[in-house]
SERO-4910 file (N, C-alpha, C, O; in steps of 0.05 Angstrom, whole numbers):
BEGIN
 pado doro    nc1    nc2    nc3   cac1   cac2   cac3    cc1    cc2    cc3    oc1    oc2    oc3
  Met    A   -222    249    186   -212    233    208   -230    239    233   -233    262    240
  Pro    A   -242    218    245   -258    223    269   -242    232    292   -218    227    294
  Asp    A   -256    247    310   -242    259    333   -228    238    350   -207    243    362
  Thr    A   -240    214    352   -229    193    369   -202    184    360   -186    173    375
  Ala    A   -195    190    334   -169    181    323   -148    202    326   -125    197    320
  Leu    A   -156    226    335   -136    248    337   -119    245    362   -129    237    383
  Leu    A    -94    252    359    -76    253    382    -83    278    399    -92    298    389
  Arg    A    -79    276    425    -85    298    443    -60    305    459    -45    287    468
  Thr    A    -55    330    463    -32    339    479    -39    336    509    -62    331    516
  Ala    A    -19    339    526    -23    338    555    -40    361    565    -49    361    588
  Tyr    A    -45    381    549    -61    404    557    -89    404    546   -103    424    546
  His    A    -99    381    537   -125    379    524   -147    388    544   -165    403    536
  Asp    A   -146    379    569   -166    387    588   -165    418    592   -186    430    595
  Phe    A   -142    429    593   -138    458    597   -152    472    574   -166    492    579
  His    A   -149    463    549   -162    476    527   -192    474    529   -207    494    524
  Gln    A   -202    451    535   -231    447    537   -243    465    559   -265    477    555
  Gln    A   -230    467    582   -240    483    604   -242    512    597   -258    527    609
  Arg    A   -226    521    578   -226    549    570   -241    554    545   -239    575    532
  Gly    A   -257    534    536   -275    538    513   -261    540    487   -271    554    469
  Ala    A   -238    527    483   -224    529    458   -240    517    435   -254    497    439
  His    A   -237    528    412   -248    516    388   -226    497    377   -206    506    367
  Leu    A   -231    471    381   -211    451    374   -215    440    346   -237    436    337
  Val    A   -192    437    332   -193    427    304   -171    406    300   -153    403    316
  Asp    A   -174    392    278   -154    372    270   -131    387    257   -134    400    236
  Phe    A   -107    386    269    -83    398    258    -62    377    257    -50    370    277
  Ala    A    -56    368    233    -35    347    228    -39    323    246    -20    311    256
  Gly    A    -64    315    249    -70    291    265    -73    296    295    -76    276    310
  Trp    A    -71    321    304    -74    328    332    -99    345    336   -106    361    318
  Glu    A   -112    341    358   -134    358    365   -123    383    380   -115    382    403
  Met    A   -123    405    365   -109    429    375   -128    453    376   -148    455    361
  Pro    A   -122    473    393   -139    497    395   -133    516    372   -111    527    370
  Leu    A   -153    521    355   -150    541    334   -152    569    346   -138    588    339
  Arg    A   -171    572    365   -175    598    378   -191    593    404   -204    572    407
  Tyr    A   -191    613    422   -207    612    446   -229    633    443   -251    630    454
  Gly    A   -223    654    429   -243    675    424   -238    685    396   -242    670    377
  Ser    A   -231    710    393   -225    722    367   -195    719    360   -178    725    376
  Ile    A   -189    709    336   -162    707    327   -149    734    326   -126    737    334
  His    A   -164    754    318   -153    782    316   -145    791    344   -123    802    348
  Asp    A   -163    787    364   -157    796    391   -133    780    403   -116    792    417
  Glu    A   -131    754    398   -109    738    408    -83    747    395    -62    748    409
  His    A    -83    754    370    -60    764    356    -50    790    370    -27    793    376
  Lys    A    -69    809    374    -62    834    387    -52    831    415    -34    845    424
  Gln    A    -63    811    429    -54    805    457    -24    798    457     -9    807    474
  Val    A    -15    782    438     13    774    436     30    798    429     52    802    441
  Arg    A     22    813    409     38    836    401     40    857    423     61    870    426
  Asn    A     19    861    439     19    882    458     26    874    487     33    890    503
  Gly    A     26    848    492     32    838    519     45    811    519     69    809    524
  Gly    A     29    791    514     41    764    514     19    743    514     -4    748    522
  Gly    A     26    719    506      8    697    506     22    671    507     47    669    504
  Leu    A      7    650    512     18    623    516      5    604    495    -19    603    493
  Phe    A     23    590    481     14    571    460     21    543    468     43    538    478
  Asp    A      3    525    464      9    496    465     20    488    438      6    489    418
  Val    A     46    480    437     58    471    412     68    442    415     88    435    403
  Ser    A     54    427    432     63    400    437     60    381    413     71    359    413
  His    A     46    391    393     43    374    369     69    373    352     72    355    336
  Met    A     87    392    357    113    392    343    129    366    350    128    357    373
  Gly    A    142    355    331    158    331    336    183    337    352    196    357    347
  Arg    A    190    319    370    214    321    386    229    295    385    220    274    396
  Ile    A    253    295    372    268    270    367    295    273    379    310    291    373
  Arg    A    302    254    397    328    254    411    348    237    395    341    215    386
  Leu    A    372    246    392    393    231    379    418    230    397    427    250    408
  Ala    A    428    206    401    452    202    418    469    180    406    460    165    388
  Gly    A    494    179    415    512    158    406    536    169    391    538    193    386
  Leu    A    554    151    385    580    159    373    577    175    348    593    193    343
  His    A    557    168    331    555    181    305    531    200    302    523    206    280
  Ala    A    520    209    325    497    226    324    503    252    309    488    261    292
  Arg    A    526    264    315    533    289    302    537    285    272    528    301    255
  Arg    A    550    263    265    555    257    237    528    254    221    526    263    199
  Leu    A    509    241    234    483    237    221    469    265    217    458    269    196
  Leu    A    471    282    236    459    308    233    473    325    212    460    339    197
  Glu    A    500    323    211    514    338    190    506    328    162    504    343    143
  Arg    A    501    302    160    493    290    135    465    297    127    459    299    103
  Thr    A    447    300    146    418    303    140    408    332    142    386    338    133
  Leu    A    424    350    155    415    377    159    432    396    141    455    392    137
  Thr    A    419    417    132    432    436    113    452    454    128    471    464    115
  Arg    A    449    458    153    466    476    168    487    461    184    481    440    196
  Arg    A    511    472    185    532    459    201    524    459    230    514    479    241
  Val    A    529    436    244    522    434    272    547    428    289    546    431    313
  Gly    A    569    420    276    593    412    291    605    434    307    619    429    326
  Asp    A    600    460    300    612    482    314    592    494    335    598    515    347
  Met    A    570    480    339    551    490    359    562    485    388    573    464    393
  Lys    A    558    504    405    565    500    433    542    486    448    519    489    440
  Pro    A    549    472    469    527    460    485    508    482    495    516    505    500
  Leu    A    483    475    497    461    493    506    456    515    485    449    538    492
  Ser    A    460    508    459    452    526    438    434    511    418    434    486    417
  Cys    A    419    526    403    402    513    382    403    530    357    411    553    357
  Arg    A    396    517    334    398    530    308    374    522    291    363    500    293
  Tyr    A    365    541    275    346    536    254    360    523    231    382    532    223
  Thr    A    349    502    220    361    488    198    339    474    181    316    476    187
  Leu    A    347    461    160    329    447    142    339    419    136    363    413    140
  Met    A    321    402    127    328    375    118    318    373     90    295    378     84
  Cys    A    336    366     72    330    366     43    333    338     31    348    321     41
  Ala    A    320    335      8    324    311     -8    347    316    -28    357    338    -29
  Ala    A    354    296    -43    377    298    -61    374    320    -82    394    331    -90
  Asp    A    349    326    -90    345    346   -110    343    374    -99    337    393   -113
  Gly    A    347    377    -72    345    403    -59    318    410    -48    315    430    -35
  Gly    A    298    394    -54    271    398    -44    271    395    -13    286    379     -2
  Thr    A    253    409      0    253    410     29    236    387     41    212    385     35
  Ile    A    248    371     58    234    350     73    221    363     97    198    356    104
  Asp    A    235    381    111    224    395    134    244    418    142    267    417    134
  Asp    A    233    437    157    251    455    171    249    450    201    228    443    211
  Cys    A    271    453    215    273    443    243    290    462    260    303    481    250
  Leu    A    288    458    286    307    469    305    324    446    316    312    425    324
  Val    A    350    449    317    367    428    329    379    440    354    391    461    354
  Tyr    A    377    424    376    387    432    402    412    415    408    411    391    404
  Arg    A    433    428    417    457    413    425    459    412    456    462    433    469
  Phe    A    457    388    467    461    384    495    490    375    499    505    374    480
  Asp    A    498    370    524    526    362    529    534    336    515    556    334    504
  Ser    A    515    317    515    522    290    504    503    280    484    506    258    473
  Asp    A    482    295    478    463    286    457    451    311    444    458    333    449
  Trp    A    431    305    426    419    326    410    389    322    410    378    300    414
  Leu    A    374    344    405    345    343    402    338    357    376    347    379    371
  Leu    A    321    345    360    311    356    336    281    362    339    266    343    344
  Val    A    273    387    336    245    394    337    235    400    308    246    417    295
  Cys    A    216    384    300    206    386    272    176    391    271    163    392    292
  Asn    A    166    394    247    137    400    244    121    375    249    129    352    242
  Ala    A     97    379    260     80    356    267     73    340    242     72    315    243
  Ser    A     68    353    220     59    339    196     82    322    183     76    305    167
  Asn    A    107    328    191    130    314    179    144    295    198    165    284    190
  Arg    A    134    292    222    149    277    242    156    249    232    179    239    235
  Glu    A    137    235    221    142    207    212    162    206    190    180    188    190
  Gln    A    160    224    170    180    222    148    207    232    157    227    222    146
  Val    A    209    250    176    235    258    187    248    234    201    271    228    198
  Leu    A    232    220    218    242    196    231    251    175    211    273    164    214
  Glu    A    236    170    191    243    150    170    269    159    156    286    142    150
  His    A    271    184    150    295    194    137    320    190    154    341    181    145
  Leu    A    318    197    180    340    194    198    348    164    201    371    157    201
  Gln    A    328    147    204    333    119    207    346    107    182    364     90    184
  Arg    A    337    115    159    348    105    134    377    114    131    394     98    123
  Glu    A    383    139    138    411    149    135    430    140    157    454    143    154
  Ser    A    419    128    178    436    119    200    440     89    200    449     78    220
  Ala    A    433     76    178    435     47    177    462     36    185    464     15    198
  Asp    A    484     50    177    511     40    182    525     56    204    549     55    207
  Leu    A    509     71    220    521     88    241    512     79    269    492     66    272
  Lys    A    528     87    288    521     81    316    506    105    328    518    123    339
  Val    A    480    104    324    463    126    333    438    114    346    426     96    335
  Lys    A    429    126    368    404    119    380    384    141    374    389    164    381
  Ile    A    362    135    360    342    155    352    317    148    368    306    127    366
  Gln    A    308    167    383    284    163    400    264    185    396    270    209    400
  Asp    A    239    178    389    218    197    386    206    203    414    194    185    427
  Glu    A    210    228    423    200    235    450    175    253    449    168    265    469
  Thr    A    162    254    426    140    272    423    117    266    442    107    285    455
  Ile    A    110    242    445     86    235    462     93    238    491     75    246    507
  Lys    A    117    231    499    123    231    528    132    259    538    138    262    562
  Thr    A    133    278    520    140    306    528    117    324    520     99    317    504
  Ala    A    118    349    530    100    370    522    116    395    516    139    397    524
  Met    A    104    414    502    119    438    494    100    462    492     78    460    481
  Val    A    108    484    504     92    508    503    111    531    494    135    530    497
  Ala    A     99    552    482    113    576    475    101    600    489     76    603    489
  Leu    A    118    616    502    109    640    515    121    663    499    145    666    497
  Gln    A    104    679    486    113    699    467    100    726    472     76    728    478
  Gly    A    116    747    470    105    774    473    125    792    487    143    783    499
  Pro    A    121    819    484    140    838    495    142    837    526    162    847    537
  Asn    A    122    827    540    123    827    569    132    800    581    134    798    605
  Val    A    137    781    563    143    754    573    168    752    590    168    739    611
  Met    A    189    765    581    214    762    596    213    775    623    225    765    642
  Asp    A    198    797    625    194    809    652    179    790    670    185    788    694
  Leu    A    159    776    659    144    757    675    161    734    684    160    726    707
  Ile    A    177    723    666    195    701    672    216    710    693    224    693    709
  Gly    A    224    735    692    243    745    711    235    743    740    252    744    758
  Arg    A    209    740    744    199    736    772    205    709    783    206    704    807
  Phe    A    210    690    764    216    662    772    246    656    769    256    639    784
  Ser    A    259    668    750    286    660    743    303    685    735    293    701    720
  Lys    A    327    687    746    345    707    737    361    699    712    370    715    697
  Glu    A    363    673    709    379    662    687    365    664    660    378    673    640
  Val    A    340    657    658    326    655    632    326    682    618    332    682    594
  Pro    A    320    705    631    320    730    616    347    738    605    349    756    588
  Thr    A    369    726    615    396    733    605    404    715    582    426    720    570
  Leu    A    388    696    574    395    678    552    396    695    526    379    712    521
  Gly    A    416    689    509    417    700    483    398    686    465    388    664    471
  Arg    A    392    698    441    375    685    422    387    658    414    411    656    409
  Tyr    A    370    638    411    378    611    404    398    599    424    415    583    416
  Arg    A    394    606    449    408    592    471    386    580    489    363    589    488
  Phe    A    393    560    504    374    548    522    387    540    548    412    538    550
  Cys    A    371    535    568    380    525    594    362    503    603    340    500    593
  Ile    A    371    489    623    355    468    636    350    477    665    368    481    680
  Lys    A    324    479    672    316    489    698    300    468    713    284    454    701
  Asn    A    305    467    739    289    450    756    271    468    773    281    483    790
  Leu    A    245    467    769    226    483    783    207    465    798    190    451    786
  Leu    A    210    465    825    196    446    841    204    418    832    228    411    833
  Ile    A    185    402    822    192    375    812    194    375    781    196    354    769
  Leu    A    192    399    769    192    401    740    221    404    729    236    420    740
  Lys    A    227    389    708    252    393    694    245    405    667    232    392    650
  Leu    A    254    430    662    245    445    639    270    451    621    291    459    631
  Thr    A    266    447    595    286    457    576    274    483    564    253    482    551
  Ile    A    287    506    569    276    532    562    295    545    541    318    550    547
  Ser    A    284    550    517    301    562    496    290    590    488    265    594    488
  Arg    A    308    608    482    300    635    473    294    634    443    309    643    427
  Thr    A    272    622    437    263    617    409    234    623    407    220    626    427
  Gly    A    224    624    382    195    629    379    188    631    349    205    631    332
  Tyr    A    162    634    344    152    633    317    131    655    312    112    651    298
  Thr    A    135    678    326    116    699    325    127    726    317    113    745    311
  Gly    A    154    729    317    166    755    313    169    771    338    179    793    337
  Glu    A    161    759    360    164    773    387    185    759    403    194    736    396
  Asp    A    194    772    424    212    759    443    197    737    458    172    738    459
  Gly    A    211    719    470    198    698    486    214    673    487    238    672    480
  Val    A    202    652    497    215    626    500    197    604    492    173    607    489
  Glu    A    209    581    487    195    556    483    205    536    505    229    535    510
  Val    A    186    522    517    192    505    540    184    476    534    161    471    527
  Ile    A    203    458    538    197    429    536    198    417    563    216    423    579
  Met    A    179    399    569    177    387    595    165    359    592    154    352    572
  Pro    A    168    342    613    155    315    612    125    319    611    114    337    624
  Ala    A    112    302    596     83    305    593     68    301    619     47    313    624
  Asn    A     79    284    637     66    279    662     68    302    682     56    301    703
  Ser    A     84    322    675     87    346    692     73    370    679     73    392    690
  Ala    A     60    366    656     50    388    641     27    403    655     26    428    654
  Ala    A     10    389    669    -13    402    683     -2    421    704    -12    444    707
  Met    A     17    413    720     29    430    740     42    454    728     40    476    737
  Ala    A     57    449    706     71    472    693     51    492    682     56    516    684
  Met    A     29    483    671      9    501    660     -3    519    681     -8    543    676
  Lys    A     -7    509    705    -18    525    727      1    548    733     -7    570    739
  Leu    A     27    542    732     47    563    738     49    583    715     51    607    719
  Leu    A     48    573    690     53    590    667     29    607    660     31    629    650
  Ala    A      5    597    666    -20    610    657    -35    623    679    -59    628    677
  Gly    A    -22    629    702    -36    644    722    -34    632    750    -52    637    766
  Gly    A    -13    618    756    -10    608    783      1    629    801      1    653    794
  Lys    A     11    621    824     21    641    843     44    657    831     62    646    819
  Gly    A     43    683    836     64    700    827     63    707    797     81    722    788
  Ala    A     44    697    782     43    702    754     21    721    747      2    715    732
  Ser    A     22    745    758      2    766    753     16    789    739     36    799    749
  Pro    A      6    798    715    -18    787    702    -12    760    688     10    756    679
  Pro    A    -32    742    687    -27    716    675    -24    719    644    -34    738    632
  Leu    A    -11    699    633    -10    698    603    -34    683    593    -37    659    599
  Pro    A    -51    695    577    -74    681    567    -66    661    546    -47    665    531
  Pro    A    -81    639    543    -75    619    522    -83    631    495   -103    646    492
  Ile    A    -67    624    474    -71    634    447    -72    610    428    -57    590    432
  Gly    A    -90    611    409    -94    589    390    -75    589    366    -60    609    362
  Leu    A    -76    568    351    -58    566    328    -66    585    305    -50    591    287
  Gly    A    -91    595    305    -99    615    285    -82    640    287    -72    650    267
  Ala    A    -79    651    312    -63    674    316    -34    668    312    -19    686    303
  Arg    A    -25    644    319      3    637    313      9    639    284     31    647    276
  Asp    A    -10    632    267     -6    633    238     -4    662    229     13    669    213
  Thr    A    -22    680    237    -21    708    228      3    722    240     15    739    226
  Leu    A     12    714    264     36    726    275     61    719    259     77    736    253
  Arg    A     63    693    252     87    685    237     86    696    208    107    701    197
  Met    A     62    701    197     61    713    171     72    742    172     88    749    155
  Glu    A     63    757    192     73    784    195    104    784    198    118    802    188
  Ala    A    114    764    212    143    762    216    158    749    193    182    746    194
  Gly    A    143    743    171    156    732    147    168    705    150    187    698    136
  Met    A    157    689    169    169    663    175    155    641    158    130    641    157
  Pro    A    170    624    145    157    604    128    143    582    144    150    576    167
  Leu    A    122    571    132    108    548    144    109    525    124    102    529    100
  Tyr    A    116    502    134    117    479    116     89    473    106     69    474    121
  Gly    A     87    467     80     61    463     67     51    489     54     32    488     39
  His    A     64    511     60     58    536     47     83    547     32     85    544      8
  Glu    A    102    559     47    126    569     35    147    547     30    165    551     14
  Leu    A    145    525     44    164    503     41    149    477     35    128    472     46
  Asp    A    160    461     17    150    434     12    171    418     -3    193    428     -8
  Arg    A    163    395    -11    182    377    -24    191    387    -51    212    378    -61
  Ser    A    176    405    -63    184    416    -89    197    443    -87    203    456   -107
  Thr    A    202    453    -63    213    479    -58    240    477    -44    243    463    -25
  Asp    A    260    492    -54    286    492    -41    290    516    -23    277    536    -27
  Pro    A    307    514     -3    311    535     16    324    560      5    321    582     16
  Ile    A    339    558    -17    352    582    -29    330    600    -41    330    624    -36
  Ser    A    311    588    -55    289    603    -67    272    616    -45    259    636    -49
  Ala    A    271    602    -22    254    611      1    268    633     17    257    643     37
  Gly    A    292    642      9    306    663     23    319    653     49    323    669     67
  Leu    A    325    627     51    336    616     75    365    608     72    374    588     84
  Ser    A    380    622     55    408    615     50    424    616     76    444    602     78
  Phe    A    416    632     96    431    634    121    431    607    135    449    602    152
  Ala    A    412    590    129    410    564    143    421    541    125    415    518    131
  Val    A    436    548    105    448    528     87    478    532     86    488    552     76
  Ser    A    493    512     96    522    513     96    533    500     71    539    476     71
  Leu    A    536    515     50    544    504     24    573    496     24    582    482      5
  Asp    A    589    503     45    617    495     46    621    470     64    643    463     71
  Lys    A    599    457     71    602    432     86    619    412     71    618    411     46
  Gly    A    636    397     85    653    377     73    681    387     68    698    371     61
  Glu    A    685    413     71    712    423     66    731    418     90    755    416     87
  Ala    A    719    416    114    735    410    137    741    379    138    726    364    126
  Glu    A    762    372    150    770    344    151    749    327    165    740    334    186
  Asn    A    742    304    152    723    285    163    695    296    166    678    284    180
  Glu    A    689    319    153    662    330    154    646    320    130    655    325    107
  Pro    A    623    308    134    608    299    111    593    322     97    587    342    110
  Thr    A    588    320     71    570    338     58    541    331     66    536    309     77
  Phe    A    522    348     61    494    341     68    478    333     43    485    341     20
  Ile    A    458    319     47    441    309     25    427    334     12    414    350     26
  Gly    A    430    336    -14    419    359    -29    439    381    -33    432    401    -46
  Gln    A    463    379    -22    482    401    -24    490    408    -52    491    431    -59
  Glu    A    495    388    -69    503    393    -96    481    408   -111    486    427   -126
  Ala    A    456    400   -107    433    413   -121    431    442   -112    426    460   -128
  Leu    A    434    446    -86    431    474    -75    454    491    -84    450    515    -88
  Arg    A    478    480    -88    500    496    -98    494    506   -126    500    529   -133
  Arg    A    482    489   -143    475    496   -170    455    519   -170    457    538   -185
  Ile    A    435    517   -152    414    537   -151    426    564   -141    420    585   -152
  Ala    A    444    562   -121    457    586   -111    475    599   -132    475    624   -134
  Asp    A    489    583   -147    507    594   -168    492    606   -191    499    628   -200
  Glu    A    470    594   -199    455    604   -222    435    625   -214    426    641   -230
  Gly    A    428    625   -188    406    643   -179    380    628   -182    375    617   -203
  Pro    A    363    629   -161    337    615   -163    319    627   -185    319    651   -189
  Ala    A    304    610   -198    286    619   -220    263    635   -208    252    651   -222
  Arg    A    256    629   -183    234    644   -170    243    650   -142    261    637   -131
  Arg    A    230    670   -131    238    679   -104    213    684    -87    192    691    -97
  Leu    A    216    678    -61    195    684    -42    195    714    -36    216    725    -28
  Val    A    173    727    -39    171    756    -34    147    762    -16    129    745    -13
  Gly    A    147    786     -5    124    796     10    108    813     -9    119    827    -26
  Leu    A     81    813     -5     63    829    -21     45    846     -2     34    835     17
  Arg    A     43    871     -8     23    888      5      0    893    -14      4    904    -36
  Leu    A    -24    884     -7    -46    885    -25    -63    910    -20    -65    919      3
  Glu    A    -73    922    -41    -92    944    -39   -121    933    -37   -127    912    -48
  Gly    A   -137    948    -22   -165    939    -18   -168    921      6   -149    915     20
  Pro    A   -193    913     11   -199    898     35   -196    868     33   -195    854     54
  Arg    A   -195    857      9   -196    828      6   -169    815     11   -148    827      6
  Thr    A   -170    791     21   -145    776     29   -138    755      8   -156    741     -2
  Ala    A   -113    753      1   -103    732    -17   -101    706     -2    -95    705     22
  Arg    A   -106    684    -16   -104    657     -4    -84    640    -19    -77    646    -42
  Gln    A    -75    619     -6    -55    601    -18    -66    591    -45    -89    583    -47
  Gly    A    -49    591    -65    -56    580    -91    -65    601   -111    -67    595   -135
  Met    A    -72    625   -101    -81    646   -120    -58    655   -138    -35    657   -129
  Ala    A    -64    661   -163    -44    669   -182    -35    697   -178    -51    715   -172
  Val    A     -9    702   -181      2    729   -181      9    735   -210     22    719   -223
  Lys    A      0    759   -219      4    766   -247     18    792   -251     18    810   -234
  His    A     31    794   -274     43    819   -284     31    824   -311     37    810   -330
  Gly    A     13    843   -312     -3    846   -336    -22    822   -338    -36    815   -319
  Asp    A    -22    809   -361    -39    785   -365    -23    760   -359    -34    738   -361
  Asp    A      2    762   -353     19    738   -350     20    729   -321     25    745   -303
  Ala    A     14    703   -316     17    692   -289     47    687   -284     60    673   -299
  Ile    A     57    700   -264     86    699   -258     92    688   -230    115    689   -221
  Gly    A     71    679   -216     76    668   -189     50    659   -176     29    658   -189
  Gln    A     53    652   -151     31    640   -136     33    647   -106     54    646    -95
  Val    A     10    654    -95      9    661    -66     13    635    -50      2    614    -56
  Thr    A     29    638    -28     33    615    -10     18    619     16      8    600     28
  Ser    A     16    644     26      1    650     51     -9    679     49      3    695     35
  Gly    A    -31    684     62    -42    711     63    -61    715     86    -74    696     95
  Cys    A    -63    740     95    -82    747    116    -86    777    116    -70    792    104
  Leu    A   -106    786    130   -109    814    137    -92    819    162    -99    808    183
  Ser    A    -71    834    160    -52    837    182    -65    853    205    -72    876    201
  Pro    A    -69    841    228    -81    855    251    -63    878    260    -73    898    270
  Thr    A    -37    875    257    -18    896    267    -17    920    247    -17    943    255
  Leu    A    -16    913    221    -11    934    201    -37    945    190    -38    968    180
  Gly    A    -59    930    192    -85    940    184    -91    938    154   -110    950    145
  His    A    -76    922    139    -81    918    111    -74    889    103    -59    877    118
  Pro    A    -84    880     81    -77    852     73    -48    849     65    -36    866     52
  Ile    A    -36    826     73     -9    819     66     -9    791     55    -27    775     60
  Ala    A     12    784     40     14    757     30     44    751     25     60    769     21
  Met    A     50    726     25     76    716     14     71    700    -11     50    687    -13
  Ala    A     89    702    -30     85    689    -55    112    683    -68    132    697    -64
  Tyr    A    112    662    -85    135    657   -102    130    670   -129    109    665   -141
  Val    A    148    686   -139    146    699   -165    171    696   -180    193    692   -169
  Asp    A    169    698   -207    193    696   -224    213    718   -215    205    740   -208
  Arg    A    238    711   -216    258    729   -205    259    757   -218    267    776   -205
  Glu    A    252    758   -244    253    784   -257    231    803   -247    231    827   -253
  His    A    211    792   -232    190    809   -221    191    810   -191    171    818   -178
  Ala    A    213    802   -179    215    800   -150    227    824   -136    231    824   -112
  Gly    A    234    844   -151    247    868   -139    228    884   -121    205    887   -128
  Thr    A    239    894    -99    223    910    -81    211    934    -96    226    948   -111
  Gly    A    185    939    -92    172    961   -105    158    954   -130    142    970   -141
  Thr    A    162    930   -141    149    921   -165    119    919   -161    110    909   -140
  Thr    A    103    930   -180     74    928   -178     64    904   -193     69    901   -217
  Leu    A     49    887   -179     37    863   -190      7    864   -183     -2    883   -172
  His    A     -7    843   -190    -34    840   -179    -40    811   -174    -29    793   -187
  Val    A    -58    806   -155    -66    779   -147    -94    773   -158   -112    789   -154
  Asp    A    -97    751   -171   -123    742   -182   -139    731   -159   -134    709   -149
  Leu    A   -160    746   -150   -176    737   -128   -201    722   -137   -218    715   -120
  Gly    A   -203    716   -162   -226    701   -173   -242    719   -190   -237    722   -214
  Arg    A   -262    732   -178   -279    751   -194   -267    779   -196   -277    796   -211
  Ala    A   -246    783   -182   -233    809   -182   -203    806   -179   -193    783   -175
  Ala    A   -188    827   -182   -159    827   -178   -152    849   -159   -165    870   -158
  Ala    A   -131    845   -143   -122    865   -124    -94    873   -132    -77    856   -136
  Glu    A    -89    899   -133    -61    908   -138    -44    901   -114    -53    903    -92
  Ala    A    -19    893   -120     -1    885    -98     27    896   -104     36    895   -127
  Gln    A     40    906    -84     67    916    -86     86    897    -72     81    889    -50
  Val    A    108    891    -85    129    874    -73    143    890    -51    152    912    -56
  Val    A    143    879    -27    156    893     -4    176    874      9    175    849      5
  Asp    A    194    885     24    214    869     38    201    853     61    183    862     74
  Leu    A    212    829     65    204    812     88    224    817    110    248    821    104
  Pro    A    216    816    136    189    812    145    171    837    143    182    859    139
  Phe    A    145    833    144    127    855    144    129    871    170    125    895    171
  Tyr    A    135    856    192    135    868    219    161    861    233    170    838    232
  Arg    A    172    881    246    195    876    263    188    888    291    179    911    292
  Arg    A    193    873    312    187    883    338    205    906    345    229    907    337
  Pro    A    195    926    360    212    949    367    236    940    383    253    957    391
***
């Protein structure tokens, strides 16, 4: 795809001015890195950093049947959510395969669904198809809004200089703040394994917001920008799934270890609909998944990559979904789906690296937990 066809976020000039290495990511021109991915990763773990995540889809739902549509299309119950709270959830097909994983935000009178950039169009199509007989207004706000993530152990102290309210937010809670002429939706969420927030704002206010967030008045020390390369290694250490790797249309959330985000008792309350894929996921939960997502600690210096075979003896019993040399832990790590009889913690396997094999031990996820 030529560069002229790529979508650009409201922070494109900001990235160019700071020498970002820009790449095509799900049809968006996004910063992979500004310098070293390793250094940017360590910056977030040790202090903090700022990510442009405006490529994520943002879909607003309102109307009489908005909640009913979400109950029908999302695996997790949303009817008991309090206003100004958000939840991690998934959207599945009838066979239990994953269409996408999302965050759902509950406002006083409407809802916001944040989905993956690569799946925005199919999520929209799925919602529109399932709402054919419902009174729901579905509006794609991705282009007219922007979104950044501030992540790291020092982030909340920094934010505390601007707001007393934001640092008091519980996990998966959000608030709406007016800062000068900016209207910000700030949630205590993230995708790095660190504390921090994600901020949604109008795209036409994004340049002013970036000046404040990345080193404007009162923001000393500033939060340096971090690319998507470090975001990927950070989420791997935190054991967080990425669509297209740990999740896809042929993978169910039970096998992925995401049972906490699946309300298998939906429909038992009066007038509560079941969700699409619920029957299939009940069967998988009852029988136990045939394969499980596990963490692997590899011996030696080489890194496992997506698609590499995981073996027990001469038998292929799984496949790597993600892998990297962990900047925090100092050794290679990977996530993989393996047959359930070989998924126990401590099991010794090996990964076929092509011309060689690396011994790998099954370990608990996540690989890293913040202090």
